[in-house]
BAFI-830757 format. One record per residue (C-alpha): residue number from 0; residue in three letters; chain; x, y, z. Coordinates in Angstrom, 2 decimals, always signed. Each point is the difference from the previous one (the first is absolute). Example, Ala and Ser with C-alpha at 12.3 -4.5 7.8 and 13.67 -1.06 7.14 Angstrom:
<rs>
<r n="0" res="ALA" chain="A" xx="+12.30" yy="-4.50" zz="+7.80"/>
<r n="1" res="SER" chain="A" xx="+1.37" yy="+3.44" zz="-0.66"/>
</rs>
This chain:
<rs>
<r n="0" res="MET" chain="A" xx="+133.79" yy="-49.37" zz="+275.53"/>
<r n="1" res="ARG" chain="A" xx="+3.10" yy="+2.19" zz="-0.15"/>
<r n="2" res="GLN" chain="A" xx="+2.20" yy="-3.18" zz="-0.99"/>
<r n="3" res="THR" chain="A" xx="-2.15" yy="-0.69" zz="-2.77"/>
<r n="4" res="ARG" chain="A" xx="+0.55" yy="+3.62" zz="-1.37"/>
<r n="5" res="VAL" chain="A" xx="+3.62" yy="-0.53" zz="+0.56"/>
<r n="6" res="ILE" chain="A" xx="-0.04" yy="-3.37" zz="-2.18"/>
<r n="7" res="PHE" chain="A" xx="-1.88" yy="+1.50" zz="-2.35"/>
<r n="8" res="PHE" chain="A" xx="+2.24" yy="+3.13" zz="-0.54"/>
<r n="9" res="GLY" chain="A" xx="+3.08" yy="-2.35" zz="-0.10"/>
<r n="10" res="LEU" chain="A" xx="-2.15" yy="-2.29" zz="-2.75"/>
<r n="11" res="VAL" chain="A" xx="-0.35" yy="+3.31" zz="-2.03"/>
<r n="12" res="VAL" chain="A" xx="+3.78" yy="+0.83" zz="+0.40"/>
<r n="13" res="LEU" chain="A" xx="+0.94" yy="-3.53" zz="-0.98"/>
<r n="14" res="PHE" chain="A" xx="-2.53" yy="+0.23" zz="-2.99"/>
<r n="15" res="LEU" chain="A" xx="+1.43" yy="+3.40" zz="-1.37"/>
<r n="16" res="LEU" chain="A" xx="+3.91" yy="-1.54" zz="+0.16"/>
<r n="17" res="GLY" chain="A" xx="-1.20" yy="-3.46" zz="-1.58"/>
<r n="18" res="TYR" chain="A" xx="-2.02" yy="+1.88" zz="-2.77"/>
<r n="19" res="THR" chain="A" xx="+2.98" yy="+2.59" zz="-0.77"/>
<r n="20" res="GLY" chain="A" xx="+2.55" yy="-2.93" zz="+0.74"/>
<r n="21" res="GLY" chain="A" xx="+0.95" yy="-1.33" zz="-3.58"/>
<r n="22" res="TRP" chain="A" xx="+0.64" yy="+3.54" zz="-0.68"/>
<r n="23" res="TRP" chain="A" xx="+2.38" yy="+1.01" zz="+2.37"/>
<r n="24" res="GLY" chain="A" xx="+1.18" yy="-3.71" zz="+1.03"/>
<r n="25" res="GLY" chain="A" xx="+0.99" yy="-1.08" zz="-3.27"/>
<r n="26" res="THR" chain="A" xx="+1.12" yy="-3.57" zz="-0.77"/>
<r n="27" res="TRP" chain="A" xx="+0.44" yy="-0.49" zz="+3.90"/>
<r n="28" res="TYR" chain="A" xx="-3.91" yy="+0.95" zz="+0.60"/>
<r n="29" res="ILE" chain="A" xx="-1.28" yy="-2.48" zz="-2.83"/>
<r n="30" res="GLU" chain="A" xx="+2.16" yy="-3.03" zz="+0.85"/>
<r n="31" res="ILE" chain="A" xx="+0.00" yy="+0.56" zz="+3.84"/>
<r n="32" res="GLY" chain="A" xx="-1.80" yy="+2.61" zz="+1.45"/>
<r n="33" res="ASN" chain="A" xx="-3.03" yy="-1.09" zz="-1.25"/>
<r n="34" res="THR" chain="A" xx="-0.23" yy="-2.77" zz="+2.54"/>
<r n="35" res="TYR" chain="A" xx="+0.74" yy="+1.88" zz="+2.67"/>
<r n="36" res="PHE" chain="A" xx="-2.97" yy="+2.30" zz="-0.83"/>
<r n="37" res="HIS" chain="A" xx="-2.12" yy="-2.94" zz="-0.08"/>
<r n="38" res="PHE" chain="A" xx="+1.02" yy="-1.46" zz="+3.29"/>
<r n="39" res="ILE" chain="A" xx="-0.06" yy="+3.49" zz="+1.82"/>
<r n="40" res="GLY" chain="A" xx="-3.24" yy="+0.59" zz="-1.93"/>
<r n="41" res="GLY" chain="A" xx="-1.63" yy="-3.43" zz="+1.19"/>
<r n="42" res="LEU" chain="A" xx="+1.54" yy="+0.48" zz="+3.35"/>
<r n="43" res="GLY" chain="A" xx="-1.85" yy="+3.64" zz="+0.26"/>
<r n="44" res="ILE" chain="A" xx="-3.31" yy="-1.20" zz="-1.29"/>
<r n="45" res="ALA" chain="A" xx="-0.10" yy="-2.89" zz="+2.65"/>
<r n="46" res="LEU" chain="A" xx="+0.70" yy="+2.90" zz="+2.82"/>
<r n="47" res="LEU" chain="A" xx="-2.64" yy="+2.03" zz="-1.58"/>
<r n="48" res="VAL" chain="A" xx="-2.59" yy="-2.23" zz="-0.38"/>
<r n="49" res="ALA" chain="A" xx="+0.80" yy="-1.81" zz="+3.76"/>
<r n="50" res="SER" chain="A" xx="+0.06" yy="+3.68" zz="+1.71"/>
<r n="51" res="TYR" chain="A" xx="-3.22" yy="+1.06" zz="-2.32"/>
<r n="52" res="TYR" chain="A" xx="-2.06" yy="-2.86" zz="+0.87"/>
<r n="53" res="ALA" chain="A" xx="+1.76" yy="-0.61" zz="+3.80"/>
<r n="54" res="THR" chain="A" xx="-3.65" yy="-0.01" zz="+1.77"/>
<r n="55" res="GLN" chain="A" xx="-1.88" yy="-2.14" zz="-2.22"/>
<r n="56" res="PHE" chain="A" xx="+3.02" yy="-2.26" zz="-0.08"/>
<r n="57" res="GLY" chain="A" xx="-0.22" yy="-0.61" zz="+3.91"/>
<r n="58" res="LYS" chain="A" xx="-2.64" yy="-2.08" zz="-0.96"/>
<r n="59" res="LEU" chain="A" xx="+1.28" yy="-2.31" zz="-1.71"/>
<r n="60" res="SER" chain="A" xx="+2.19" yy="-2.72" zz="+0.69"/>
<r n="61" res="GLN" chain="A" xx="+4.03" yy="+0.73" zz="-0.49"/>
<r n="62" res="LEU" chain="A" xx="+0.43" yy="-2.95" zz="-2.76"/>
<r n="63" res="LEU" chain="A" xx="-3.33" yy="+1.98" zz="-1.90"/>
<r n="64" res="ARG" chain="A" xx="+1.37" yy="+3.23" zz="+0.70"/>
<r n="65" res="PHE" chain="A" xx="+3.44" yy="-1.03" zz="-1.64"/>
<r n="66" res="PHE" chain="A" xx="-1.64" yy="-1.18" zz="-3.30"/>
<r n="67" res="CYS" chain="A" xx="-2.61" yy="+2.75" zz="-0.35"/>
<r n="68" res="VAL" chain="A" xx="+3.16" yy="+2.53" zz="+0.40"/>
<r n="69" res="LEU" chain="A" xx="+2.07" yy="-2.15" zz="-2.51"/>
<r n="70" res="GLY" chain="A" xx="-3.01" yy="-0.63" zz="-2.32"/>
<r n="71" res="MET" chain="A" xx="-0.58" yy="+3.78" zz="-0.07"/>
<r n="72" res="THR" chain="A" xx="+3.87" yy="+0.89" zz="-0.66"/>
<r n="73" res="ILE" chain="A" xx="+0.20" yy="-2.84" zz="-2.86"/>
<r n="74" res="GLY" chain="A" xx="-3.25" yy="+1.64" zz="-1.63"/>
<r n="75" res="VAL" chain="A" xx="+1.74" yy="+3.48" zz="+0.19"/>
<r n="76" res="GLY" chain="A" xx="+3.41" yy="-1.79" zz="-1.74"/>
<r n="77" res="VAL" chain="A" xx="-2.95" yy="-1.49" zz="-2.77"/>
<r n="78" res="LEU" chain="A" xx="-1.55" yy="+3.51" zz="-0.78"/>
<r n="79" res="TRP" chain="A" xx="+3.51" yy="+1.63" zz="-0.20"/>
<r n="80" res="GLU" chain="A" xx="+1.24" yy="-2.62" zz="-2.41"/>
<r n="81" res="PHE" chain="A" xx="-3.44" yy="+0.77" zz="-2.06"/>
<r n="82" res="HIS" chain="A" xx="+0.91" yy="+3.71" zz="+0.44"/>
<r n="83" res="GLU" chain="A" xx="+3.54" yy="-0.42" zz="-1.73"/>
<r n="84" res="TYR" chain="A" xx="-1.61" yy="-2.43" zz="-2.75"/>
<r n="85" res="VAL" chain="A" xx="-2.68" yy="+2.90" zz="-1.00"/>
<r n="86" res="LEU" chain="A" xx="+2.57" yy="+3.04" zz="+0.34"/>
<r n="87" res="GLY" chain="A" xx="+2.21" yy="-2.00" zz="-2.15"/>
<r n="88" res="GLN" chain="A" xx="-2.49" yy="-0.51" zz="-2.79"/>
<r n="89" res="ILE" chain="A" xx="-1.23" yy="+3.84" zz="+0.40"/>
<r n="90" res="LEU" chain="A" xx="+3.36" yy="+1.67" zz="-0.29"/>
<r n="91" res="PRO" chain="A" xx="+3.19" yy="-0.60" zz="-2.06"/>
<r n="92" res="VAL" chain="A" xx="+1.96" yy="-1.56" zz="+3.25"/>
<r n="93" res="SER" chain="A" xx="+0.08" yy="-3.27" zz="+1.17"/>
<r n="94" res="LEU" chain="A" xx="-0.80" yy="-0.15" zz="+3.36"/>
<r n="95" res="GLN" chain="A" xx="-0.23" yy="-3.82" zz="+0.56"/>
<r n="96" res="GLY" chain="A" xx="+2.81" yy="-2.26" zz="-0.81"/>
<r n="97" res="ASP" chain="A" xx="-0.22" yy="-3.62" zz="-0.78"/>
<r n="98" res="LEU" chain="A" xx="-1.88" yy="-2.79" zz="+2.21"/>
<r n="99" res="ASP" chain="A" xx="+2.99" yy="-0.71" zz="+1.87"/>
<r n="100" res="ASP" chain="A" xx="-0.13" yy="+3.88" zz="+1.01"/>
<r n="101" res="THR" chain="A" xx="-4.04" yy="-0.13" zz="+0.88"/>
<r n="102" res="MET" chain="A" xx="+0.60" yy="-2.90" zz="+1.80"/>
<r n="103" res="LYS" chain="A" xx="+2.91" yy="+1.15" zz="+1.84"/>
<r n="104" res="ASP" chain="A" xx="-1.92" yy="+3.38" zz="+1.02"/>
<r n="105" res="LEU" chain="A" xx="-2.86" yy="-2.26" zz="+1.25"/>
<r n="106" res="LEU" chain="A" xx="+1.98" yy="-2.31" zz="+2.04"/>
<r n="107" res="MET" chain="A" xx="+2.00" yy="+3.19" zz="+1.79"/>
<r n="108" res="ASP" chain="A" xx="-3.40" yy="+1.79" zz="+0.40"/>
<r n="109" res="THR" chain="A" xx="-0.77" yy="-3.67" zz="+1.57"/>
<r n="110" res="LEU" chain="A" xx="+2.83" yy="+0.08" zz="+2.24"/>
<r n="111" res="GLY" chain="A" xx="-0.52" yy="+3.44" zz="+0.82"/>
<r n="112" res="GLY" chain="A" xx="-3.64" yy="-0.80" zz="+1.17"/>
<r n="113" res="VAL" chain="A" xx="+1.26" yy="-2.91" zz="+1.90"/>
<r n="114" res="VAL" chain="A" xx="+2.55" yy="+1.92" zz="+1.96"/>
<r n="115" res="GLY" chain="A" xx="-2.57" yy="+3.16" zz="+0.47"/>
<r n="116" res="ALA" chain="A" xx="-2.82" yy="-2.18" zz="+1.25"/>
<r n="117" res="LEU" chain="A" xx="+2.60" yy="-1.74" zz="+2.58"/>
<r n="118" res="TYR" chain="A" xx="+1.20" yy="+3.07" zz="+1.32"/>
<r n="119" res="SER" chain="A" xx="-3.37" yy="+1.74" zz="+0.56"/>
<r n="120" res="PHE" chain="A" xx="-1.25" yy="-3.05" zz="+1.80"/>
<r n="121" res="ARG" chain="A" xx="+3.33" yy="-0.46" zz="+1.94"/>
<r n="122" res="SER" chain="A" xx="-0.07" yy="+3.69" zz="+1.05"/>
<r n="123" res="ARG" chain="A" xx="-3.50" yy="-0.10" zz="+1.09"/>
<r n="124" res="ASN" chain="A" xx="-0.17" yy="-3.30" zz="+2.11"/>
<r n="125" res="SER" chain="A" xx="+3.27" yy="+1.94" zz="+2.14"/>
</rs>
């Protein structure tokens, strides 16, 4: 349970840094940093899900565990993109780029989820 708390705290810090990144990061954040934050966010969500549901995942086959973690990570990524869209409609600031940016963000969330799922199951088996 301690590991779950540490991962959750790291994700909260990442969330705060990512949310304010456009202000302190300037052009670098908009062009490059956003991609890194989505990858690290997907990785963190995958590790959080795998850690939190570790006992339940122990009852499933490894392939099914992998796809459960990956599916939950992708789901969080999609919800995040909805969040960016809704806030962009409410606030006078555009938080979401064009379709290419959204697809790149979802791809990076997915890749981070794949890496996180593979790492969590590899470290659990060793």
